[in-house]
N, C-alpha and C positions, 0 to 999 in steps of 0.2 A: 716952693712953687710947683715943682714937678709932682710932688706928692698930692697937692691940691688938684692939679689937672687930672691925675690918675683917678682920684676919687670921683671927680665929676664925670669922667668917662665911664667909670664903673656904674655910677648911678644912672647915666643915660642908657647904658646897655640894659640895665634891669628894667627901666621904664619901657624901652622898646620891646624887650622880651615879653613883658606883661601885656603890652598892646597887641603883640602878635598872637599870643595865646588866647586872648579873650576877644572874640568877635561879638558884635551886637546881634541881638535877636529881634527881628522885626515881626510885628503882628500884622498879618494881611487880612483885611476885611472886605466885605462886599459893599455896594453902594449904600446899603441901609445900616452899615456899621457892624453887621454880624461877623464874628471871627470865622475865617475860612481855614487858615493855617498859620504856622509860624515858620520863619526862615532865618537861619543863622548866616549872616553875611549882609551884603547890600543888594537888595532887589532893585530892579530898574524898570522903568516903563517899557512895555513890550514883552516882559517876561511872561511865560505861560505856566499855567498850573492845571493839572488834571487830578481831581480829587479821588478819594477812595471809591466814591460812587460814580466816577467817570463824568463829573461835571467839569466843564472846560471854562477856565477864567483867563483873562489877560490883564496884567497889571497896568493901570492907567496913570497912577501918580504915587510918588514916594515922598515922605516927610522924614528927613533924617533927624530932626530935632525931637520928634515924638516917637521915633522908631516905629512908624506905621506906614502901611501902603494900602492903596485901594485897588481892588481888581474887579473887573466887570464880567458878569456871567455871559458866556457865549452860547450856552446850551449844553446838551449832552454830547460828549465826545464820541464820534463813531468808532466803535471798537471792531477789530477784525473777527471774523467768524472762527470759532474753535470747535465746530461740529466734528471735525476729524478726530478730536480727542475721545469722542464717544464711539468711534469705530474701532473695534478690537483688532482688526487686521492692520491698522496703521500704527497702533501703539504697541505692537509686539516687537521686541528687539530682534534685529536681523544681523547676522554676522557679516563682517566685511571691513570693520575698522574705519579709520579716517576721521574720527571725532577729536578735535583739539581746540582748547581755549587757553587764554593767558590770564594771569592774575598778578597784580602788584599793589603796592600801597604808597600813595604820594605823601600823605601826612603820617610820617613814620612814628610820631610821638603819641598819637591818639590812643587813649586808654579809657577804662571803665572804672569810675571812682569807687563803687561798692567793693570791687575786688582789688584794685591797685592803690586805693587811697589818694589817687590824683587823676585828673583828666588828661594830663600830659606827662609822659614819662620818657626820658632818654636814658640810654641810647636807643631803646626800642620799646614802643608801646605795645599793649596787649591786642591792638587791632590785628597784629600779625597772627595771633592765636585764632582769630575768627577767619582770617584769610586761609590759614592752613586747614582749618576745619572744612571750609568750602572746597578746597583742593581735594581733600580726602573723600568728601561726598561725591564730587565729580568722578573721581577715579572708581568709586564703587559702582557707578553707572557705566563704566567703560570708556569714559572720556579722558583723553590724555591732557594733562595740565602742565603748562610751562609756567612755573611760579618763580618769581624773582623777589627775594626778601631784602633787596638793597634798601638802605635808608636814604632819605632825602632831606635831612634837617637843614635849616630850621623850618618850623611851621610858619612860613610867611608867604608873601606874594610870589616869591621866586621858586617855591617848591615844585610847581608844575613844570617850570623850565628845567629843573634838575631831574624830575622823574621822566621827562620826555625821552631822554636817552635810554632809560630802562624800557619804556614802552616800545621804542623803535627796535631795540634788540629782541624783545619778545616776539614782535610781529614778523621777524625774519624766519620764524618757525612755521610760517604759513598756517596760522591758527584761524579758526572760524569767527572768533570773537575775543575781545579783551575787556577785562573788568578791573576798575580801580576801586579798591575796598576802603571804606571809611566808616566812621560812626558820626552821628549828628551831634550838635551842641545845644539842643533844646533842653532847658532845665527840668521840665516835668517828665519823669520816666513814663507816666501814664499815657503820654502821646504816642508811645511805641509799644507798650505792653499789650499782649494779645494772648489768645489761646488757640492752639492748632491741634486737632486730634486729641483734645482733652488734656494737653500739656501746655504749661506756660511757655511762651516764646516771645520773640520780638518781631515787629513789623519791619519792613525794609522800604526805604525811599529810593526811587530811581531818579538820578540827576543827569540832565542832558544839557550840553552847551549849545547855544544858538549862534555862536560867533565863529562858525567854521563851515566849510563847503559841504561837510557831511551831515549837517544839522538835521535835515529832513529825514535822512536814512537812520541816524541815531535815534531820533524821536520815534520813527516808525518801529524800530527794533524794541525800544523801551515799551511802547504801547502793546506790541505783540507779547512781550514777556508778561506784562500785567494781565492781558486777556487770558493767557494760558494759566497763569498763577491763580487768577480769580476763579477759573473753572476747577482747578485742582484743590486749592487751599484759599478760600475767599478771605481769610483773615491775615494773609501774609503781606500783601503789598499795601503800604500806607498811602502812597500817591506818587505822582511824577512831577518834578519841577524842571522847567526848561528855562535856564538862566542865561545871562548875557555872556558868560565865560566860554572858553573853548574846552578846557579840561583835557587837552591832547586828543580829543575825539575826532579831530580832523585827520588823524592817522588811519582810521578805520571806520567804515560805515556801521560796523557792529561793535561799537564801543559805548559802554554805559558806566557811570559811576554809581556804586551801590553803597547806601548808608545803612549799616546794620545797627539799628537802635541808636541810642544817644548815650552821652558820657555818664549819666546818672542811673543807667539801667544795669542790672546784674548781667555780667558777661555771659553767664550760662544761657541766657535767653537768646541773644543773637547767635551764639554758637549752635544752639539747637535748630535755629531757623535755617542754617546753611544747608541742611539736608533737603528741606522743602524748596529752597531757592535753586539748588543744583538741579533738582528734578524738573522744575519749571523751565529753567534755561535749557536743559538738555532736550526737552520736548519741543521747546520753541525753535531750537536750531535744527533738530533732526527728526522731529515728529515721532520719536521713540525708536527710530531705526538708526543704524550707524551712518556716519557721514558718507562713506563710499557707496553704500547700498542706496541711500537716499538720493545721492547724485545721479546714479544710474536710473533709478525709478523716475526721478523728476525729468531727466533728459528724455526718457522713453515717453512719458506722459506729454511733455511739451511737444515732442516730435509728432505724436499722434494728433494732438490738438492743431498743430500747424498744418498737417496733412488734411485733416477734416476741413479746416478753414480754406485751404487752397482748393480742394475739390469742390467745395460749396461755391466758392467764387467763380471757378471755371464753369460750373453747371449753370449758374445764373447768367453768365456772359453768353454761353452758347444758346441758352433758351431765348435770351433777348434777341440774339442775331437771327435765329430761326423765325421768330415771330415777325421781326422786321422784314425779312426776306419774303415771307408769305404776304404780308400787307402790301409790300412794294409790287409783287407779282400780280396780285389781284387788281391793284390800281392801274398797272401798266397794260394788262390784257383784258380786263373787264369780265373774265369768266374763270370759274374754278379749274376747268379742264386745261385751258390755255395757260393758266397760272402754274399748274403742276408741270407742264411741259417746259415752261420758261425756267422754273427752278432746276429741272434736270439739266437743261442746257447750260445754265449758269454754273452748276456744280461741276459739270464736265470741264468747262473752260477754266474754272478756278483751280482744279486739281490736275490739270494736264491730262484728262481722260481717265483718271483713276476712279472717278465717281460719275454716275449718270451715263446712260446709253446715248451713243451718237445717233442723231436723227437720220432716218433713211431718206435719201434724195429721190 
């Protein structure tokens, strides 16, 4: 009897393991039925999608039986200006230090089938090879990287709870941004294959959670990364998906999940893309200058803008007061000469004699 129970338990564990490893792929279409994108997991109404061409969609309905979802086009998503990228003075590195980011991997088993023979490998998937390549490319740009290669098995709904402690520890280093490195599970490698600077590479999907207090900031950060990358390497960013989850992004306003390719793509391609992604993120965060130098520059610029704004406001107020006084004096006296005398008398009285000559008796 005990042997039979043991076999049942083992079978149940295998079934659960298979269910955890294989998530459904949903086809997301527009109102007319045209395919917009694919999403591994469970999309929900209210999810947002920003396409490679910056078209903005919002998921309206989901059919779990047919593994489909319908999203409605909202129009072109307003992208931030990246004119500063074309200004050589802003993109030249400046000494000063202070650039720091963090990297970790929630789904520690994720692998690339063409190289590993499997999409899920324990105790450690080859997603860590991509994470380490990203780390090295950041460091080549002078960015300090706090990288934690802790594993968070199994690949289930509790993985993000387990990786949360890792993220919290990394954030204690006062980093400017934190990135959770993944690969997608879309079957067709062609969905991610691309060419950058004449070399085969992989596109990257940016994933943002909308179920946390930093959602707006996380989304804005992802959009800015895409805008910068589109200017530097137009073939790099696949899209941005804003889903219902949190993904531990409530811990930082500059937190984004990066999906480097999918499990059916050659690992060499996403590895190659890490150099372009590191550059795009570095410029997004620092504008090509170091964190410390950028902070000083931005503080100085902001202070100047505040001063200009303050002086402008004071000027308008004083101008309005002077005009008001002149009109009042003209109305009260009925003549220009008398009005001038009245303004002098009023100025003398308001300033305790510091302004305006006292009338001779």
